Each structure stands twice: as structure tokens, then as C-alpha cells.
C-alpha positions as CSV (number, residue, x, y, z in Angstrom):
1,X,21.4,21.0,-2.2
2,X,22.6,24.7,-2.0
3,X,26.1,26.6,-1.8
4,X,26.4,29.3,0.9
5,X,29.5,31.5,1.8
6,X,31.8,29.3,-0.4
7,X,30.2,25.9,1.0
8,X,27.4,23.5,0.2
9,X,24.4,23.7,2.7
10,X,22.1,20.7,3.4
11,X,18.1,20.6,2.3
12,X,16.2,22.1,5.1
13,X,13.8,20.1,7.0
14,X,10.3,19.8,5.4
15,X,7.8,21.9,7.3
16,X,4.9,19.8,8.9
17,X,2.3,18.3,7.2
18,X,-1.4,18.9,7.6
19,X,-2.0,15.3,8.3
20,X,0.6,15.1,10.7
21,X,-0.3,18.1,12.5
22,X,-4.1,16.7,12.8
23,X,-2.6,13.3,13.8
24,X,-0.9,15.1,16.8
25,X,-3.9,17.0,17.5
26,X,-6.3,13.9,17.8
27,X,-3.7,12.1,19.8
28,X,-3.4,15.2,22.1
29,X,-7.3,15.3,22.5
30,X,-7.5,11.8,23.0
31,X,-5.1,12.0,25.7
32,X,-6.7,14.8,27.0
33,X,-10.0,13.0,27.3
34,X,-8.5,9.9,29.1
35,X,-6.8,12.3,31.4
36,X,-10.4,14.0,31.9
37,X,-12.0,10.7,32.5
38,X,-9.6,9.3,35.0
39,X,-9.4,12.7,36.8
40,X,-13.2,13.1,36.9
41,X,-13.4,9.7,38.2
42,X,-11.5,10.3,41.2
43,X,-13.2,13.6,41.6
44,X,-16.5,12.2,41.3
45,X,-15.4,9.6,43.8
46,X,-14.5,12.3,46.2
47,X,-17.6,13.9,45.8
48,X,-19.6,10.8,46.1
49,X,-17.4,9.9,49.5
50,X,-18.6,13.4,51.0
51,X,-22.1,12.8,50.0
52,X,-22.0,9.2,51.3
53,X,-20.7,10.9,54.7
54,X,-23.5,13.2,54.7
55,X,-26.0,10.4,54.0
56,X,-24.2,8.4,56.5
57,X,-24.8,11.1,59.3
58,X,-28.3,11.3,58.6
59,X,-28.6,7.5,59.0
60,X,-26.9,7.3,61.8
61,X,-28.9,9.8,63.7
62,X,-32.2,8.3,62.1
63,X,-31.1,4.9,63.3
64,X,-29.9,6.2,66.4
65,X,-33.6,7.6,67.2
66,X,-35.2,4.0,66.3
67,X,-32.9,2.2,68.7
68,X,-33.2,5.1,71.3
69,X,-37.1,4.4,71.6
70,X,-36.5,0.8,72.6
71,X,-33.3,0.7,74.7
72,X,-33.9,0.2,78.2
73,X,-31.5,0.9,81.7
74,X,-31.2,-2.9,81.6
75,X,-28.8,-2.5,78.4
76,X,-26.4,-1.0,80.8
77,X,-26.0,-4.2,82.6
78,X,-26.5,-6.6,79.3
79,X,-29.8,-8.1,80.5
80,X,-30.9,-10.4,78.3
81,X,-34.3,-8.8,77.5
82,X,-32.7,-5.2,76.8
83,X,-30.5,-6.8,74.4
84,X,-33.1,-8.7,72.5
85,X,-35.3,-5.6,72.2
86,X,-32.6,-3.4,70.6
87,X,-31.4,-6.7,68.3
88,X,-35.0,-6.9,67.0
89,X,-35.0,-3.1,65.8
90,X,-31.5,-3.7,64.4
91,X,-32.0,-6.6,62.5
92,X,-35.4,-5.8,61.4
93,X,-35.0,-2.4,60.6
94,X,-31.4,-1.0,60.4
95,X,-29.1,-3.7,58.9
96,X,-28.9,-3.9,55.0
97,X,-26.8,-4.6,52.5
98,X,-24.9,-1.5,53.1
99,X,-25.1,-1.1,56.7
100,X,-23.4,-4.3,58.1
101,X,-22.6,-3.3,61.7
102,X,-24.3,-1.7,64.7
103,X,-23.0,-1.3,67.9
104,X,-23.8,0.3,71.3
105,X,-21.0,1.4,73.5
106,X,-21.0,2.5,77.1
107,X,-19.4,5.7,78.5
108,X,-16.4,3.5,80.0
109,X,-15.9,1.7,76.3
110,X,-17.7,-1.4,76.6
111,X,-19.5,-2.8,74.1
112,X,-23.0,-3.1,75.6
113,X,-24.7,-4.3,72.3
114,X,-23.3,-5.5,68.7
115,X,-25.3,-7.5,66.2
116,X,-22.5,-10.0,66.4
117,X,-22.9,-11.3,69.9
118,X,-19.2,-12.2,70.2
119,X,-18.3,-8.6,70.7
120,X,-20.7,-7.7,73.6
121,X,-19.2,-7.3,76.9
122,X,-15.8,-6.8,75.2
123,X,-14.0,-3.3,76.5
124,X,-11.9,-1.1,74.4
125,X,-10.6,2.6,75.1
126,X,-12.8,5.4,73.2
127,X,-10.9,8.0,71.5
128,X,-11.0,11.8,72.5
129,X,-13.7,12.5,69.6
130,X,-15.8,9.9,71.0
131,X,-16.0,11.3,74.7
132,X,-16.6,14.4,73.0
133,X,-19.8,13.1,71.5
134,X,-20.8,11.4,74.6
135,X,-20.8,15.1,76.5
136,X,-21.9,17.4,73.7
137,X,-24.0,15.0,71.0
138,X,-23.9,15.5,67.5
139,X,-22.6,12.7,64.9
140,X,-19.4,12.2,63.4
141,X,-18.7,10.1,60.1
142,X,-15.1,8.8,58.8
143,X,-13.4,6.1,56.9
144,X,-12.8,3.0,59.2
145,X,-9.4,2.3,60.4
146,X,-9.9,-1.4,60.6
147,X,-6.5,-2.0,62.3
148,X,-8.2,-1.0,65.5
149,X,-8.2,-3.9,67.9
150,X,-12.2,-3.2,68.4
151,X,-12.5,-3.5,64.4
152,X,-10.9,-7.1,64.6
153,X,-14.2,-8.7,63.9
154,X,-15.0,-6.5,61.1
155,X,-12.0,-6.9,58.7
156,X,-13.9,-9.7,57.0
157,X,-16.4,-7.0,55.9
158,X,-13.6,-5.3,53.9
159,X,-13.3,-1.3,53.8
160,X,-16.0,0.4,55.7
161,X,-17.3,3.9,56.8
162,X,-18.2,4.3,60.5
163,X,-20.6,6.7,62.0
164,X,-21.4,7.5,65.7
165,X,-24.1,9.4,67.7
166,X,-25.2,9.6,71.3
167,X,-28.0,7.9,72.5
168,X,-29.5,7.7,76.3
169,X,-31.3,5.6,78.3
170,X,-34.5,6.3,80.1
171,X,-32.5,7.5,83.1
172,X,-30.5,9.7,80.9
173,X,-27.3,7.5,80.8
174,X,-25.1,8.6,77.6
175,X,-24.2,5.9,75.2
176,X,-22.6,5.8,71.9
177,X,-24.5,4.3,68.9
178,X,-22.4,3.1,66.0
179,X,-23.3,1.8,62.5
180,X,-20.7,0.6,59.8
181,X,-21.5,1.1,56.2
182,X,-19.6,-0.8,53.1
183,X,-17.4,1.6,51.2
184,X,-18.1,-0.2,48.2
185,X,-21.3,1.6,47.8
186,X,-19.5,4.7,47.7
187,X,-17.5,3.7,44.7
188,X,-20.4,2.2,43.2
189,X,-22.1,5.7,43.6
190,X,-19.1,7.3,41.9
191,X,-19.2,5.0,39.1
192,X,-22.7,5.8,38.5
193,X,-22.2,9.4,38.6
194,X,-19.6,8.9,36.1
195,X,-21.4,7.1,33.7
196,X,-24.3,9.5,34.0
197,X,-22.0,12.3,33.3
198,X,-19.4,10.9,31.1
199,X,-21.6,10.8,28.0
200,X,-22.3,14.7,27.5
201,X,-18.8,15.5,28.6
202,X,-17.4,13.4,26.1
203,X,-20.1,14.6,23.5
204,X,-19.0,18.3,24.3
205,X,-15.2,17.3,23.8
206,X,-16.0,15.5,20.4
207,X,-18.0,18.7,19.5
208,X,-14.9,20.8,20.1
209,X,-12.6,18.1,18.4
210,X,-14.9,18.4,15.3
211,X,-14.9,22.4,15.2
212,X,-11.5,22.6,15.6
213,X,-10.1,20.1,13.2
214,X,-10.9,22.1,10.2
215,X,-9.2,25.3,11.7
216,X,-6.2,23.1,12.6
217,X,-6.2,22.2,9.1
218,X,-6.6,25.4,7.7
219,X,-3.8,27.1,9.8
220,X,-1.4,24.0,8.9
221,X,-1.6,24.6,5.3
222,X,-1.1,28.6,6.0
223,X,2.1,27.3,7.7
224,X,3.2,25.1,5.0
225,X,2.8,27.8,2.7
226,X,4.9,30.1,4.6
227,X,7.4,27.5,5.4
228,X,7.4,27.0,1.7
229,X,8.2,30.7,0.9
230,X,10.5,31.1,3.4
231,X,12.6,28.5,2.4
232,X,12.2,29.6,-1.3
233,X,13.5,33.1,-0.5
234,X,16.5,31.3,1.4
235,X,17.2,29.5,-1.6
236,X,17.3,32.5,-3.9
237,X,19.3,34.2,-1.1
238,X,21.9,31.3,-1.2
239,X,22.1,31.3,-4.8
240,X,22.4,34.9,-5.1
241,X,25.4,34.8,-2.8
242,X,27.0,31.9,-4.0
243,X,26.9,34.0,-7.6
244,X,28.0,37.4,-6.2
245,X,30.8,35.4,-4.2
246,X,31.9,33.9,-7.4
247,X,31.6,37.2,-9.4
248,X,33.8,39.1,-6.7
249,X,36.4,36.4,-6.7
250,X,36.4,36.5,-10.5
251,X,36.5,40.3,-10.4
252,X,39.6,40.4,-8.0
253,X,41.6,37.6,-9.9
254,X,41.1,39.2,-13.2
255,X,41.1,42.9,-12.0
256,X,43.2,44.1,-9.2
257,X,45.2,40.9,-8.5
258,X,46.3,41.0,-12.2
259,X,47.0,44.8,-11.9
260,X,48.9,44.7,-8.9
261,X,51.0,41.7,-10.0
262,X,51.8,43.5,-13.2
263,X,52.6,46.5,-11.5
264,X,54.9,44.9,-9.2
265,X,56.6,43.2,-12.2
266,X,56.9,46.8,-14.2
267,X,58.6,48.1,-11.0
268,X,61.4,45.7,-11.1
269,X,63.2,47.4,-14.1
270,X,62.9,50.5,-12.4
271,X,64.6,49.4,-9.3
272,X,67.4,47.8,-10.8
273,X,68.0,51.3,-13.3
274,X,67.9,53.1,-10.0
275,X,70.9,51.0,-8.7
276,X,72.7,51.3,-11.8
277,X,72.8,54.6,-11.5
278,X,73.9,54.7,-8.1
279,X,70.8,55.9,-6.5
280,X,70.7,53.4,-3.9
281,X,68.0,55.0,-1.8
282,X,65.4,55.3,-4.7
283,X,66.1,51.6,-5.6
284,X,65.6,50.7,-2.0
285,X,62.0,52.7,-2.0
286,X,61.2,50.8,-5.2
287,X,61.9,47.5,-3.8
288,X,60.2,48.2,-0.8
289,X,56.9,49.0,-3.2
290,X,57.4,46.0,-4.9
291,X,57.4,43.6,-2.0
292,X,54.6,45.3,-0.3
293,X,52.6,44.9,-3.7
294,X,53.9,41.0,-3.9
295,X,52.4,40.7,-0.3
296,X,49.2,42.2,-1.2
297,X,48.7,40.3,-4.1
298,X,49.2,37.1,-1.8
299,X,46.8,38.4,0.7
300,X,44.2,38.8,-2.2
301,X,44.8,35.5,-3.6
302,X,44.2,34.0,-0.2
303,X,40.9,36.0,0.3
304,X,39.9,34.4,-3.3
305,X,40.2,31.1,-1.8
306,X,38.0,32.1,1.2
307,X,35.5,33.3,-1.1
308,X,35.8,30.6,-3.6
309,X,38.0,27.6,-3.3
310,X,38.6,26.5,-6.9
311,X,40.9,23.6,-5.5
312,X,37.8,21.9,-3.7
313,X,35.9,21.6,-6.8
314,X,38.5,20.6,-9.1
315,X,41.3,18.6,-7.2
316,X,39.1,17.5,-4.0
317,X,39.7,17.6,-0.4
318,X,43.3,16.3,-0.1
319,X,44.5,18.9,-2.2
320,X,42.3,21.7,-1.2
321,X,43.3,21.2,2.7
322,X,46.8,20.8,1.6
323,X,46.8,24.3,0.1
324,X,45.4,25.5,3.4
325,X,47.9,24.2,5.4
326,X,50.7,25.4,2.8
327,X,51.4,28.9,4.7
328,X,52.3,27.2,7.8
329,X,54.7,24.9,6.3
330,X,56.2,28.1,4.7
331,X,56.4,29.6,8.1
332,X,58.5,26.3,9.7
333,X,55.5,24.9,11.4
334,X,55.8,21.1,11.2
335,X,52.6,19.9,9.7
336,X,51.2,16.3,9.7
337,X,48.2,15.7,7.3
338,X,46.3,12.4,6.8
339,X,43.4,12.5,4.3
340,X,41.5,9.3,4.5
341,X,38.4,8.1,3.0
342,X,37.6,11.6,1.3
343,X,36.2,9.6,-2.0
344,X,33.2,8.6,0.3
345,X,32.1,12.1,1.3
346,X,29.7,13.9,-0.7
347,X,29.8,17.3,-1.9
348,X,27.9,18.7,1.4
349,X,30.2,17.1,3.7
350,X,33.4,17.9,1.9
351,X,32.4,21.4,1.7
352,X,31.9,21.4,5.4
353,X,35.1,19.4,6.5
354,X,36.9,21.9,4.2
355,X,35.3,24.9,6.1
356,X,35.7,23.7,9.6
357,X,39.3,22.8,8.7
358,X,39.8,26.6,7.0
359,X,38.7,28.0,10.4
360,X,41.1,26.2,12.4
361,X,43.8,26.2,10.4
362,X,43.3,30.2,10.3
363,X,42.7,30.5,14.0
364,X,46.3,28.8,14.4
365,X,48.0,31.3,11.9
366,X,46.5,34.0,13.6
367,X,46.6,33.2,17.4
368,X,48.4,30.2,18.2
369,X,52.2,30.7,17.6
370,X,52.4,26.4,17.2
371,X,55.4,24.6,16.3
372,X,53.3,21.4,15.2
373,X,50.0,21.1,13.7
374,X,48.1,18.1,12.7
375,X,45.1,17.5,10.3
376,X,43.4,14.1,10.4
377,X,40.3,13.6,8.1
378,X,38.7,10.1,7.8
379,X,35.5,8.1,7.5
380,X,34.1,5.7,10.2
381,X,31.2,3.8,9.3
382,X,28.8,6.5,7.8
383,X,30.4,9.5,9.7
384,X,33.1,11.6,8.7
385,X,35.6,13.0,11.2
386,X,38.0,15.8,10.9
387,X,40.8,16.7,14.0
388,X,43.0,19.8,14.0
389,X,45.4,19.7,16.8
390,X,48.2,22.2,17.5
391,X,50.4,22.6,20.3
392,X,50.3,26.6,20.4
393,X,49.4,29.0,23.1
394,X,45.7,27.7,23.2
395,X,43.1,29.7,25.2
396,X,41.2,29.7,28.5
397,X,37.6,29.8,29.3
398,X,35.8,32.9,28.4
399,X,38.4,33.8,25.3
400,X,35.7,32.7,22.8
401,X,32.9,34.9,24.3
402,X,35.3,37.8,24.4
403,X,36.3,37.3,21.1
404,X,32.6,36.8,19.8
405,X,31.5,40.1,21.3
406,X,34.5,41.6,19.4
407,X,33.2,40.4,16.2
408,X,35.1,37.2,15.5
409,X,32.3,34.8,14.9
410,X,34.5,32.3,12.8
411,X,33.9,29.2,15.2
412,X,30.5,30.1,16.2
413,X,29.6,30.1,12.4
414,X,31.0,26.7,11.7
415,X,29.7,25.3,14.7
416,X,26.2,26.3,13.6
417,X,27.0,24.7,10.2
418,X,28.0,21.7,11.8
419,X,24.5,21.4,13.8
420,X,22.5,22.1,10.4
421,X,24.3,19.5,9.0
422,X,23.0,17.1,11.9
423,X,26.7,17.0,13.2
424,X,29.2,18.4,16.2
425,X,31.8,20.5,16.4
426,X,33.9,20.4,19.6
427,X,36.6,23.1,20.5
428,X,38.8,22.0,23.4
429,X,41.7,24.3,24.5
430,X,43.7,25.3,27.8
431,X,45.9,28.2,28.1
432,X,49.4,26.9,27.1
433,X,48.1,23.5,26.2
434,X,47.1,23.9,22.5
435,X,43.9,23.4,20.9
436,X,41.7,20.4,19.4
437,X,39.2,21.0,17.0
438,X,36.9,18.1,16.3
439,X,34.0,17.7,13.8
440,X,31.8,14.9,13.3
441,X,29.0,14.7,10.5
442,X,27.0,12.0,9.0
443,X,27.3,11.1,5.4
444,X,24.1,11.4,3.2
């Protein structure tokens, strides 16, 4: 624990340990590996689909050449011998575990041949792409949309890739040759590629992790040492500041304050003597000087309380806050004070509550012109609460920012103190409606 600027500040949060950094580094690397594997699978799957389409395009053209060599003009009229000739080639040389369906279409959309006889003779509308193939040739490959009517008997096969190309009868009539390939063969290819590529990829990532771990450990240790050095410097600065404030307060109390008070006391007989001699003007001047000296002594004593409030350490929070609000009562302001549970507050929290109350009361005296001020301190569960409310002028939006730019940083500083202590400070004010300053801070 340390004191700074007349209040105690909580111990800083410890810097990160090397072990925690290594654990976080390893967890991040593991997450990256998982993302790389999952993303790699989908990338390879996409590559495999493209490769499967390319292979399917080659397959459909090769299969079309086999069928075209045996197809006859009789297939256009579904003659049995023509259908049988094509079926022998399809069943014997084309159908396999991956190619599950073969169809031949007329230019008008009628199924001239299918390895499933139930489809022969049915008629469906061809797409624009299929009509284009019949005119220009080439091949087309796509993932089959099994929701189309012509695929009603193919849905039992699951997801498929379909490929088209053009063939001709001996008389030159164009027909559309179509094959269907199982989509599962594509995903199997993706898994095969992933299994082949995963070990070297994971090995490379593991090697990077092994190389980087000592570097991370070294950097973390350097960071810890820097953190500890910084905290040590801050602790020394806080201690020096506390000692300097006490030294200044002691010097002011024992030096200028006593001298000014003695000077005011010694001038009183001078004023009385001048008055007895009839030098009323001289007596008035001397008494004005005495009043100014006494006012200066009061101001200096208030400054001493700001620098080092002895009442807080000696008499407790209740007495210290009563001292804070006493100038308000002296000015005729109605003061309502309630301090409950202050015996449960640790020294750090007491100092924070006092510092916030001090700043709030100081602002009331300087700006608010209030007729009533209430200060309420209590402890609920493990939280200290301070509420300072006045019915003074208040202020509108933007006023705090303007005062901050002018160098008035009091509320901003205590807000930062509250945040460092793990608490919160809120200031609510409206012009003409007074101000509410609320502090909540956890107990240690």
C-alpha cells in the first residue's frame, strides 16, 4: 500500500507471468491450428470439387465417344436393338461406383436412353445451356439440382455431379449425352488431400511453436523486469511525494502560519493604541491588516488539511468529513451529514472516500452557491458508497470539459483514483438543478 497526494493508493496489479503468457501463446497457436485445419479442409474441398469437375468433363467426353461409336439412328425412335446396343456399352464400360446414371436426350427434351428404363420416353424441357451444347458442342459440368422434375428418380443416389456433352447419330442428328457422378467421391478426395497435407503443415506449425516459445519466454521475462522496475520507481515517487507533502505541511504549520498568527496578535495592541490616541484612521488600517492576516492564516490552514489531513488518520472519517463541511455551515448553508459503517472501511478506501468528498465539497463552496448540502457515507455488502448532493447552480453539458481545458482537473483526478481502486465515480448535474456526486468503491 502507498499514499499519494494525501491519500492511500492500492497496490498495482501484478504484471503478466511468463507461464501465463506461454499458456496464452500456446492456446492462441492451438486455435490457429484448428482454424487452419478447418479452413484448409474447405479450401481443399473446393479444390477437389474443381478438380472433380475437370475430371468429370474428361470422363463425359470419353464416355460419349464410346457410346457414339455404337449408337444408331434407331435410338431416335427408341428401337429396342438400338437401346440394347447402347445399354451394353453403358453397363459394361461406363457405370461404376462413382458414375451412377447415364442418359441420352433428344434435341426436343425426350429421354432416348437411360440405364433406368423407367425414364426412357419421358420428356422434359432442356435448359438454355443444354440447347447451346447441342448447337456448338463442348461439355458442361455442374453440381446437380435434384429438385428438377427430370431428377425425380435420381434423388435416391444423394448429391450428384452431372456432366453433358453432344453426340450424333450416324445421320448427324444431335443428341445430349449425360452422366451423373457421386458427390461423395469429391469429398473423399478432399479428405485424402487433407490427410496427405495435414502432417507437414502441422509439423511446420509445431516447429514454429517450438522455436518461438523460448523467445516468448525471454520477452516476457524482460517485460516482467521492466514492470517491476517501473513499479519500484512509482513506489519511490509516491513515498517521496508523501514525505514532501508532510514536510511542506509541517513547514507551513510551524513557520509561516505561526508567524502570521503571531503578527496578527502583536498588531492588535497597536490598533488599540492608535484608537486611544484618537488616530482612528490609523487604527482602521491596522485592523484591516489584522483581518487580512487572519484570513490568510485560515486559508493556509485549509491548505494544510489538503496537503495532509491529520484528522482522517487521528480521528477517523466521520470527524474528517465534519471538518470538511464546517466552512459550509459557517456560511449559513444547511448541511446534512450521515456517516455509517466507516469502521468497516480499510485505510485505502477511507482515504479515497475522503478525497472525493473533499473535491465535491470544494466545488460546492467555489461554484454552487447552494442552500442545502447532504453528504452520505455508508457500506453495503462489500462496497463503500459516498453521495454528495447540493441544490446549487449545477452546470450544463460541456462545462466540465471547459474547466478541464482551463486546468481545473479535480473531478477528473478523483475519477481516475476511483477507477484505479476498482470503483466508479459518477457526476450528474443540470443547470439550475444542483449536482450529485456518487462514488462506489469495493472494500479490500
